[in-house]
Each structure stands twice: as C-alpha cells, then as structure tokens.
N, C-alpha and C positions, 0 to 999 in steps of 0.2 A: 741631238745634232749629229749629222753625218758629215764626214770629210770626203770630198770628191777629189781623187787624184786624176788630173786631166793631162792626157798624152796626145800630143799633136801628131799630124801626119808628116810625110816626107817633105823636107825643105821648109817645114813650118817652124814655129817657136811657141813659147808660152803666151806670146801676145795674141795668138789666134783665139784665146779664151777670154780676152779682156772685157768683152761685153757680157759674157755668160757669168763670169765670177760675181759681179755685184748682184746679179739676179738671184743666184743661189744663196749668197750671203743675206739678201733681203728676206729669204725664206727660212732663215735660221740655221744655215749650213756653213761649213768651212770648205775652202778650196785650196788645192796645191797644184799649180800649173808649172810644169818643168820644161825647160828648153833642153832637148836631148843633145848629146855631144856629137852631132853629125859632122863636125869639121875635124874630128880626131880620126886619122887614118887607122889607128890601132883599135878603135872601138868596134865591138861586135854587138849582137843583139842583147847579150847578157849585160854588157856595159851600159847600154841604154836603160835596161830594166833596173839595174843597180842605182842609176842616177835618180830614178823615181823613188826607189826604196829609201834612199838616203834623205831625199827631200821630205818624204812623208813622215819619217821618224816613228814616233809612238802614237800618232793620231789614230783613233778608232772610235766608232766603227768606220770602215773604209769601203768606199765604192770606187772602183777603177773605171775610168771612162777613156776609151781609146778610139781615136778618129783615123779613118783612112789607112795609111801605111802603118799607123800606130797599132793596128790590129795584130801585128807581129810581135809587139812589145807588151801589150796589156796582159796577155795570159802568162808571160814570164814573171811579171810583177806578182800575179796571183800565186805563182809557184813559190815565191819568196816570202810572202806575207799572208797573214790571216785577213781574208777579204770577205766582206758581206755579199758583194755582187760585182760582176763585170758587165759593163755596158759597151757594146760596140756600136759606134755611130758611123754609119755608112762606111764600114771598114772592111779591109781585106781579112779573110779568115784563113789562117795557115793550116796545113796538114803536117803531121810529123815528117821530118826529113825534107820538106819543101822549102827552097830558098825564096826570098822575096822576088828576086828577078825571074824565077821560074813560075811564080804564081800567075802571072798575066796569061800565059798560055795554058797552064794546067787547070786553071779555074774555068776556062772557057769563056772568059769575058769577051763580049763582042767588040769589034773596033768601033771607035766613037764617030768616025767620019769627019773629024776636024782636029786640027792641032792648035786651035785658038784656046789658050789657057783661060781667058776670061769666060768664054762660052762654056767650057768644061767645069771650071771650078767656081766661078763667080757670077753665074748667069742671073741670080736674083739679089745681088749685092750692088748698091750704088757704086759707080765707077770710082769716085773719089775715096770711098771707104775701102774698096778692094785694093786700090793703089797704096793706100796708107798701110794696110796690113801686110801687103807684099813687101813694101820697103822695110818695115819693122822686122819681118821674118828674115830678109836678106841680111840686115845688119846684125841680127842676133846669131844667125847660123854661120856667118862667115863663109869660107870656102868649103863647100860640101865635099866630103871625102868618105863616102859610104860604101865603098867597094867591099870591104870586109863584111859589113853587116848585110848587104844585099845579096852577096854571093854564097853565104854559108847556109847550110840547112837549118831549118827551124829546129831547136834542140830538144823540145819536149817529146816524150814518147806517146803522149795522148793529151787531150784537152784537160786542163786542170779541173778538179772537182769543186767547182764554184758556180753558184747560180748565174746564168748568163742571159742577157737580153740583147737584142739587135734592133737598132733604130734605122729603118729604111726611110730615105728622104724621097718623096714622090716626084720632086722636080730635079733630081740629081741627073746630070748628063754624063758624068764620068762613070758612075756605077748605077746603071739604069734600074728601075724597079723590077722589070721582068727578070733581069739577070740576078739581082740581089735575092729575090724570092727563091729562085732555084738554088743559088749558092748557099744560102742559109739553111735550106732544107737538106741539101746534100752534105754539108759539112757539120752542121750542129743538130739537125733534126728538130728544129723549133720553127715557129712561124714568127717572122719579124713584126715588130710594131711599126706602124706607118705614120710618118709626120710630114707636114708640109715643109718645103724648103729644098734648096739645092745642096751641092756637096759641102759647102762651107756654112752649114746651117747654124753653127754657133755664132756666126757673124751676122747672118741675114735674119735669123729668128731666135735670138737669145732667150726671150721670154718663154716661148713655146717649148724650147729645149729644156729650160730650167724647170718648167712645170712637169715635163715628162720625167726628168731625172729625179725630182723630188718624190714623184709617185713611185718610181722604180725602187728607190731606196727603202721603201716600206715592204714591198712584196714582190720580189723578183721570181722569174720562172727558173726551172731547173733545165740544164742542158743535157743533150746526149753527146757522148764523146765523139770528137772529130776523128775521121779516118783518113 
C-alpha cells in the first residue's frame, strides 16, 4: 500500500482531491490531502511543506503529488522526507532562486487570451461541480495572504534526488500542452506523461488520474536536476 500526499494549487484546498481519494483507496492505497496555510501572512514555502510533512507523519512508502502552484511545494516535502516518487500534475516547475510570482514570465508561459476562470480551470468540469469545489476552497482557505510565499525565492539549490514524473493534461487551457512539453524538457529533462482532462483533472477525471498514479507508484522515472 502506497500513501499519496496530495498538495493542491494556489487558492485551493484539500477538497480539490475529494473525488480522487476514494478512487485511490479503492485501489488499496492511502491518501493524505492537506489544506495549506495560505491565509497565514507569516507562512512561507517551507511552512507549506512542513504542514504536509506533519500531516503525513510516519506513513510510508510515500508518493508526493503536487498540482499546479503546488509544484513549488512538492519538492520541498521531498527534501524533508524519504519519498518514493514525486508526481507533478499540470504543475509549475520551479528553478533554484525563482519565486512563484517570477515563474510566470521566466518560464515563458504564453498568455491565455482570456481571464475567464471557468474556461481556464474548469473547462471540462460540470458547472455545478466546479461551483461547489470553488465554494469549498474559498471557505477552507479564508482570506488568502500569500505574499511572503509567492515573493520569496524557491529555496532549494537543485531539484531533489527523487524519481519524478509529470502528468500533462491534454485539455488544459491554463498550462497548454505545447508549453508544458517544453517546460518539462527544459526544467527536468524528462518527457511528460499525457492524460486526458483539463487543469482540474482530479475533479474532471478522478478515475483516470487514480489509474495513472497507481501505475506511477510502482515504477517512476528518474529526473534530471532542474537548472
């Protein structure tokens, strides 16, 4: 049995994983989904990582799954704990010394052409389900106060020495497939795995994502250190 530590993206919460968790448990695995302390103005990236570490406790073997903005947090958890694998799900990939707020320009991510959050994040999710998850996230997160976490440089000197996989979502409109393929190659030197679904794939396609994660837990690829 593998334990999956599930790290949500910016403005999200543990509820983002509520459809995926029963799918993983039905496959014989355990899950730990954490709501990061994004309303704490004193919290930095290490604070977020430590919240995950505390929630995981002694559970092993452990696979860390980081979604979207959580890509800045997942590798820090791997630096704190013995981890079997790190899986980035349509996630931002930080470079040493790069802050989350600088990532958008430095990564070369192209402009989306729309500010409609439903089109960017929820394009393949039924509207009522998207609204419910959004409401749960807002209630859990409270008043976001992420300036310290978003403005500080990513603190690791290099990518952690942990097997790393990247799940590209072919219908993602926030991080489009062409951008992700380039970003993953440049930063990790690996080829991403490609799944159907949009940016919130854990909500729109929990079964497919659970199948993928269960497979990854058995035989992950090795990374090349990010630069």
